[in-house]
C-alpha positions as CSV (number, residue, x, y, z in Angstrom):
1,M,-25.7,-14.9,65.6
2,L,-27.5,-16.0,68.7
3,F,-25.9,-15.5,72.2
4,T,-26.4,-19.2,72.9
5,E,-24.5,-20.4,69.8
6,P,-21.0,-22.0,70.3
7,T,-19.7,-19.7,67.6
8,F,-20.6,-16.7,69.7
9,L,-19.6,-18.2,73.1
10,F,-16.3,-19.7,72.1
11,L,-15.1,-17.6,69.1
12,F,-16.7,-14.2,68.6
13,L,-17.0,-13.1,72.3
14,P,-13.6,-14.2,73.5
15,I,-11.8,-12.7,70.5
16,L,-13.7,-9.4,70.9
17,L,-13.0,-9.3,74.7
18,G,-9.3,-9.9,74.0
19,L,-9.1,-7.2,71.4
20,Y,-11.2,-4.7,73.4
21,F,-9.3,-5.0,76.7
22,L,-5.8,-6.1,75.8
23,T,-5.0,-3.8,72.9
24,R,-7.0,-0.7,73.7
25,V,-4.8,2.3,72.8
26,H,-7.1,5.3,72.8
27,A,-10.7,6.3,73.5
28,G,-12.0,6.0,69.9
29,Y,-10.6,2.5,69.5
30,G,-13.2,0.7,71.6
31,N,-16.2,2.2,69.7
32,G,-14.6,1.5,66.4
33,L,-13.9,-2.1,67.4
34,L,-17.4,-2.6,68.7
35,L,-18.9,-1.2,65.5
36,V,-16.9,-3.5,63.3
37,A,-17.8,-6.5,65.6
38,S,-21.5,-5.5,65.5
39,V,-21.5,-5.4,61.7
40,L,-19.9,-8.9,61.6
41,F,-22.4,-10.1,64.3
42,Y,-25.3,-9.0,62.2
43,A,-23.8,-10.1,58.8
44,K,-23.5,-13.7,60.0
45,G,-27.3,-14.1,60.0
46,G,-28.4,-11.0,58.1
47,G,-26.3,-11.6,55.0
48,G,-27.2,-9.2,52.2
49,F,-29.6,-7.3,54.4
50,T,-26.5,-6.0,56.2
51,W,-26.5,-3.3,53.5
52,L,-30.1,-2.4,54.3
53,M,-29.1,-2.0,58.0
54,L,-26.1,0.2,57.1
55,G,-28.3,2.2,54.7
56,S,-30.8,2.8,57.5
57,I,-28.0,3.9,59.8
58,A,-26.6,6.4,57.3
59,F,-30.1,7.7,56.5
60,N,-31.1,8.3,60.1
61,Y,-27.7,9.8,60.9
62,W,-28.2,12.5,58.3
63,M,-31.9,13.0,59.2
64,A,-31.1,13.8,62.8
65,I,-28.5,16.4,61.7
66,A,-31.0,17.7,59.1
67,V,-33.7,18.1,61.8
68,D,-31.2,20.0,64.0
69,R,-30.3,22.3,61.2
70,G,-33.9,22.6,60.0
71,R,-34.9,24.0,63.3
72,A,-32.5,26.9,62.8
73,V,-34.5,27.8,59.7
74,S,-38.1,27.2,61.0
75,E,-40.1,24.8,63.2
76,T,-42.1,23.9,60.1
77,R,-39.0,22.8,58.2
78,A,-37.8,20.7,61.1
79,R,-41.2,19.1,61.4
80,T,-41.3,18.3,57.7
81,I,-37.9,16.6,57.9
82,L,-39.0,14.6,60.9
83,A,-42.2,13.5,59.1
84,F,-40.1,12.4,56.1
85,A,-37.7,10.5,58.3
86,I,-40.4,8.7,60.3
87,G,-42.4,7.9,57.1
88,T,-39.3,6.5,55.4
89,N,-38.5,4.3,58.3
90,L,-42.0,3.0,58.6
91,L,-42.3,2.4,54.8
92,V,-39.2,0.2,54.9
93,L,-40.4,-1.6,57.9
94,G,-43.9,-2.0,56.4
95,Y,-42.5,-3.4,53.1
96,F,-40.2,-6.0,54.5
97,K,-42.3,-7.1,57.5
98,Y,-45.9,-6.7,56.3
99,A,-45.9,-7.0,52.5
100,N,-46.5,-10.7,52.5
101,F,-49.3,-10.3,55.1
102,F,-51.0,-7.6,53.0
103,I,-50.7,-9.7,49.8
104,Q,-52.1,-12.8,51.5
105,N,-55.1,-10.9,52.9
106,V,-55.9,-9.2,49.6
107,D,-55.5,-12.5,47.8
108,G,-57.9,-14.1,50.2
109,V,-60.5,-11.3,49.8
110,L,-60.3,-11.5,46.0
111,K,-60.8,-15.3,46.0
112,A,-63.7,-15.0,48.5
113,F,-65.5,-12.8,45.9
114,G,-64.8,-15.3,43.1
115,S,-61.7,-13.6,41.6
116,R,-58.7,-15.7,40.7
117,G,-56.5,-13.7,43.1
118,F,-52.9,-13.2,42.5
119,A,-49.5,-14.4,43.6
120,A,-46.4,-12.2,44.3
121,P,-42.8,-13.0,45.2
122,E,-42.2,-13.6,48.9
123,V,-40.5,-10.7,50.7
124,L,-37.8,-11.9,53.1
125,L,-37.7,-10.4,56.6
126,P,-34.4,-8.8,57.7
127,I,-33.3,-9.9,61.1
128,G,-33.9,-7.3,63.8
129,I,-35.6,-4.8,61.6
130,S,-38.3,-4.0,64.1
131,F,-35.8,-3.2,66.8
132,Y,-33.4,-1.0,64.8
133,T,-36.3,0.8,63.2
134,F,-37.7,1.7,66.6
135,H,-34.3,2.8,67.7
136,A,-33.9,5.0,64.7
137,I,-37.3,6.6,65.0
138,S,-36.8,7.4,68.7
139,Y,-33.4,8.9,68.0
140,V,-34.7,11.3,65.4
141,V,-37.8,12.2,67.4
142,D,-35.7,12.9,70.5
143,V,-33.5,15.2,68.5
144,Y,-36.6,17.0,67.2
145,R,-38.0,17.3,70.8
146,K,-34.6,18.7,72.0
147,Q,-34.3,15.8,74.4
148,A,-31.0,14.8,72.6
149,T,-28.4,16.4,70.4
150,A,-27.8,15.1,66.9
151,Q,-24.7,13.0,67.0
152,K,-22.0,14.4,64.7
153,S,-19.7,11.3,64.9
154,P,-20.9,8.7,62.4
155,V,-19.2,6.0,64.5
156,H,-21.0,6.9,67.6
157,A,-24.4,7.2,65.8
158,A,-23.9,3.9,64.0
159,L,-22.8,2.2,67.2
160,Y,-26.0,3.3,69.0
161,L,-28.1,1.8,66.3
162,L,-26.0,-1.3,65.7
163,L,-24.6,-2.2,69.1
164,F,-24.7,-6.0,69.0
165,P,-26.0,-6.9,72.6
166,Q,-29.3,-5.2,72.0
167,L,-29.5,-5.5,68.2
168,I,-31.7,-8.6,67.7
169,A,-34.0,-8.8,70.7
170,G,-33.7,-5.5,72.6
171,P,-34.1,-3.9,75.0
172,I,-35.1,-0.9,73.0
173,I,-32.7,1.8,74.2
174,R,-33.2,5.5,73.9
175,Y,-30.2,7.5,72.5
176,K,-30.4,9.9,75.4
177,E,-29.9,7.0,77.8
178,I,-26.5,6.1,76.4
179,A,-25.3,9.2,74.6
180,D,-22.7,10.0,77.4
181,Q,-21.6,6.4,77.5
182,L,-20.8,6.4,73.8
183,A,-18.5,9.3,74.4
184,R,-16.8,8.2,77.6
185,R,-17.2,5.1,79.8
186,V,-15.0,3.1,82.2
187,V,-15.3,-0.6,82.8
188,S,-14.5,-1.5,86.4
189,L,-13.9,-5.0,87.7
190,D,-17.2,-4.8,89.5
191,D,-19.0,-3.9,86.2
192,F,-17.3,-6.7,84.4
193,S,-18.1,-9.3,87.0
194,Y,-21.7,-8.1,87.2
195,G,-22.0,-8.3,83.5
196,V,-20.7,-11.9,83.4
197,R,-23.0,-12.9,86.2
198,R,-26.0,-11.3,84.5
199,F,-25.1,-12.9,81.2
200,I,-24.9,-16.3,82.8
201,I,-28.3,-15.9,84.5
202,G,-29.9,-15.0,81.2
203,F,-28.1,-17.9,79.5
204,G,-29.5,-20.2,82.1
205,K,-33.0,-18.9,81.7
206,K,-32.9,-19.4,78.0
207,V,-31.1,-22.8,77.8
208,L,-31.9,-24.5,81.0
209,I,-35.5,-23.3,81.4
210,A,-37.1,-21.9,78.3
211,N,-35.7,-24.5,75.9
212,I,-36.7,-27.3,78.2
213,L,-40.3,-25.9,78.6
214,A,-40.5,-25.5,74.8
215,V,-40.5,-29.3,74.3
216,P,-43.9,-30.0,76.0
217,A,-45.4,-26.7,74.9
218,D,-44.5,-27.3,71.2
219,G,-45.7,-30.9,71.4
220,I,-49.1,-30.0,72.9
221,F,-49.7,-27.0,70.6
222,A,-49.0,-29.4,67.6
223,L,-51.8,-31.8,68.6
224,K,-54.9,-31.9,66.5
225,P,-58.1,-30.4,68.0
226,E,-59.7,-33.8,68.5
227,Q,-56.6,-35.0,70.5
228,L,-56.5,-31.9,72.7
229,I,-58.1,-32.6,76.1
230,A,-58.4,-30.0,78.9
231,P,-55.4,-31.2,81.0
232,Y,-53.1,-31.2,78.0
233,A,-54.3,-27.8,77.0
234,W,-53.7,-26.3,80.4
235,L,-50.3,-28.0,80.7
236,G,-49.3,-26.6,77.3
237,I,-50.2,-23.0,78.0
238,I,-48.6,-23.1,81.5
239,C,-45.4,-24.4,79.9
240,Y,-45.6,-21.7,77.2
241,T,-46.4,-18.9,79.7
242,L,-43.2,-19.8,81.5
243,Q,-41.2,-20.4,78.4
244,I,-41.9,-17.1,76.8
245,Y,-41.0,-15.2,79.9
246,F,-37.7,-17.0,80.5
247,D,-36.9,-16.7,76.8
248,F,-37.6,-13.0,76.5
249,S,-36.2,-12.0,79.9
250,G,-33.2,-14.3,79.4
251,Y,-32.2,-12.5,76.2
252,S,-32.7,-9.2,77.9
253,D,-30.5,-10.4,80.8
254,M,-27.8,-11.5,78.4
255,A,-28.0,-8.2,76.6
256,I,-27.8,-6.1,79.8
257,G,-24.9,-8.3,81.0
258,L,-22.9,-8.0,77.7
259,G,-23.6,-4.2,77.7
260,R,-22.2,-3.9,81.2
261,I,-19.1,-5.9,80.3
262,F,-18.3,-3.2,77.7
263,G,-19.2,-0.3,79.9
264,F,-22.8,0.3,78.9
265,R,-25.7,0.4,81.3
266,F,-28.9,-0.7,79.6
267,P,-32.3,-0.2,81.3
268,E,-34.2,-3.1,82.8
269,N,-36.7,-4.7,80.5
270,F,-38.6,-7.2,82.7
271,R,-39.5,-6.7,86.4
272,W,-41.3,-9.9,87.5
273,P,-44.4,-9.3,85.3
274,Y,-46.2,-12.4,86.5
275,V,-46.5,-11.1,90.1
276,A,-48.8,-8.3,88.7
277,D,-52.4,-8.2,89.8
278,S,-53.8,-6.3,86.9
279,V,-53.2,-5.9,83.2
280,Q,-52.1,-2.3,83.7
281,E,-49.4,-3.4,86.1
282,F,-48.4,-6.3,83.9
283,W,-47.5,-3.9,81.1
284,R,-45.5,-1.8,83.5
285,R,-43.4,-4.9,84.2
286,W,-43.4,-6.8,80.8
287,H,-41.0,-5.7,78.0
288,I,-40.7,-2.3,79.6
289,S,-38.7,-0.7,76.9
290,L,-41.3,-1.6,74.2
291,S,-44.3,-0.5,76.3
292,S,-42.6,2.7,77.3
293,W,-41.7,3.3,73.6
294,F,-45.3,3.0,72.5
295,R,-46.4,5.2,75.4
296,D,-43.9,8.1,74.7
297,Y,-43.9,8.0,70.9
298,L,-47.5,7.1,70.1
299,Y,-49.9,7.1,73.1
300,V,-48.9,10.5,74.4
301,P,-48.8,12.2,71.0
302,L,-52.3,10.9,70.4
303,G,-53.4,12.7,73.6
304,G,-52.7,10.1,76.2
305,N,-55.0,10.4,79.2
306,R,-55.5,14.2,78.6
307,V,-58.4,13.8,76.2
308,A,-62.1,12.7,76.4
309,P,-62.6,9.2,77.8
310,W,-63.7,7.7,74.5
311,K,-60.5,9.1,72.9
312,V,-58.4,7.5,75.7
313,Y,-60.0,4.2,74.9
314,R,-59.3,4.8,71.2
315,N,-55.7,5.6,72.0
316,M,-55.3,2.4,74.0
317,G,-56.8,0.3,71.2
318,T,-54.6,1.9,68.6
319,V,-51.5,1.4,70.7
320,F,-52.2,-2.3,71.4
321,F,-53.3,-3.0,67.8
322,L,-49.9,-1.7,66.6
323,C,-48.1,-3.4,69.5
324,G,-49.6,-6.8,68.4
325,L,-48.7,-6.1,64.8
326,W,-45.2,-5.1,65.8
327,H,-44.7,-8.6,67.2
328,G,-45.5,-10.3,63.9
329,A,-47.4,-10.1,60.6
330,S,-50.4,-12.3,61.6
331,W,-54.0,-11.7,62.7
332,N,-53.2,-13.8,65.8
333,F,-50.7,-11.1,67.0
334,V,-53.2,-8.4,66.2
335,I,-55.9,-10.2,68.2
336,W,-53.4,-10.7,71.1
337,G,-52.7,-7.0,71.1
338,L,-56.4,-6.0,71.0
339,F,-57.1,-8.6,73.7
340,H,-54.8,-6.9,76.1
341,G,-56.0,-3.5,75.0
342,A,-59.6,-4.5,75.7
343,F,-58.8,-5.6,79.2
344,L,-56.9,-2.3,79.8
345,V,-60.1,-0.4,78.7
346,I,-62.3,-2.7,80.9
347,E,-60.1,-2.1,83.9
348,R,-60.3,1.6,83.3
349,L,-64.1,1.5,83.0
350,G,-64.4,0.1,86.5
351,L,-63.0,-3.4,86.8
352,D,-59.9,-2.0,88.5
353,S,-62.0,-0.6,91.3
354,V,-63.7,-4.1,91.7
355,L,-60.3,-5.8,91.8
356,K,-59.1,-3.5,94.6
357,R,-61.9,-4.7,96.8
358,V,-61.1,-8.4,96.4
359,G,-58.2,-10.4,97.9
360,P,-54.7,-10.4,96.4
361,V,-55.0,-14.1,95.4
362,T,-58.2,-13.4,93.4
363,R,-56.5,-10.4,91.6
364,H,-53.5,-12.5,90.8
365,V,-55.5,-15.4,89.5
366,Y,-57.4,-13.0,87.3
367,L,-54.2,-11.6,85.8
368,I,-52.6,-15.0,85.2
369,V,-55.7,-16.4,83.5
370,V,-56.0,-13.3,81.2
371,V,-52.3,-13.4,80.3
372,M,-52.5,-17.1,79.6
373,G,-55.6,-16.7,77.4
374,G,-53.7,-14.0,75.5
375,W,-50.7,-16.3,75.0
376,V,-52.8,-18.8,73.2
377,F,-53.3,-16.3,70.4
378,F,-49.6,-15.5,70.5
379,R,-48.5,-19.1,70.2
380,A,-51.1,-20.8,68.1
381,A,-50.4,-21.3,64.4
382,D,-53.5,-19.5,63.3
383,L,-56.9,-18.2,64.5
384,P,-58.9,-21.5,64.2
385,S,-56.1,-23.3,66.1
386,A,-56.2,-20.6,68.8
387,L,-60.0,-20.9,69.2
388,A,-59.9,-24.7,69.3
389,Y,-57.2,-24.5,72.0
390,L,-59.3,-22.1,74.1
391,R,-62.3,-24.4,73.7
392,A,-60.1,-27.3,75.0
393,M,-59.1,-25.2,78.0
């Protein structure tokens, strides 16, 4: 169920608000109601995959408790349980999100070498699996790191993983950020009104700006290469650059607003990324919850900046390769991630010092051109289409 659907706006949300505020009788009621509502919210689009979601919640609930108990026995036992939990989550994510991608590439390689190749049944992608898998991994890892305590209440643990405002499109919220809010929260009139305003701003970004900009962007990206002239190409990528920002940040605004309406304070996810003047700064402002997730749960464990320079560059490449793959099972997304990773490495090798010596307008133009070039890979249907589009630009 999308936040912009009439079913959500005129049926689901009003009924939920009425039940939440008009008949609240004790502290546990609100969480139980939100959990049931979140299951229904997911089931409308997720269908049979709702059971996969609930299974993931049950598995990670017990894994976090097992990590806590395992530490009382030995650090090795806790680490083994943690590895099993992470591996299982990634295996499920890999199967549902990347099985088709893997099969298609193996099939292509076999045919390139003269083999007949093979066909396999298409694996359907559960809605939101990338988001709730990352939530689950961060929860279990934080328990292992003693940055959070394993939640003993199955309702609280399930609500953290399933809370509908952030379920489909983020932001990715750490358990430690809302653990206290799950146990006790108060919704003031100021909170409620702020949440409504924030939701309306996000709704406007999505419906009045992103959806309108999508029309010319989709039309231009659908043109054949021989029809694509430079002005069209630049107009299309400018429209898409604005569309994707207002789309992503609009959903984040709506999620933050809905969370505040029910007493939750979610972290900001976008901070004016297009005012950045370097790729490094761009990623401190764009999809902050995702970039910080990769930093804390992948980049830092790999050694971060505390290792030899070549390892730092390797770490950056690894993070952005996986960041691209996280966005979608396509080589275009992988190239988009590596494209950004390459510019981060280049800036670290000395371009950053050069940029500091030029004017702010030059720095900003550099950042915008790099970002727009990356968005071509993100938006184009395939690699040949992306290259043809760049040639037209």
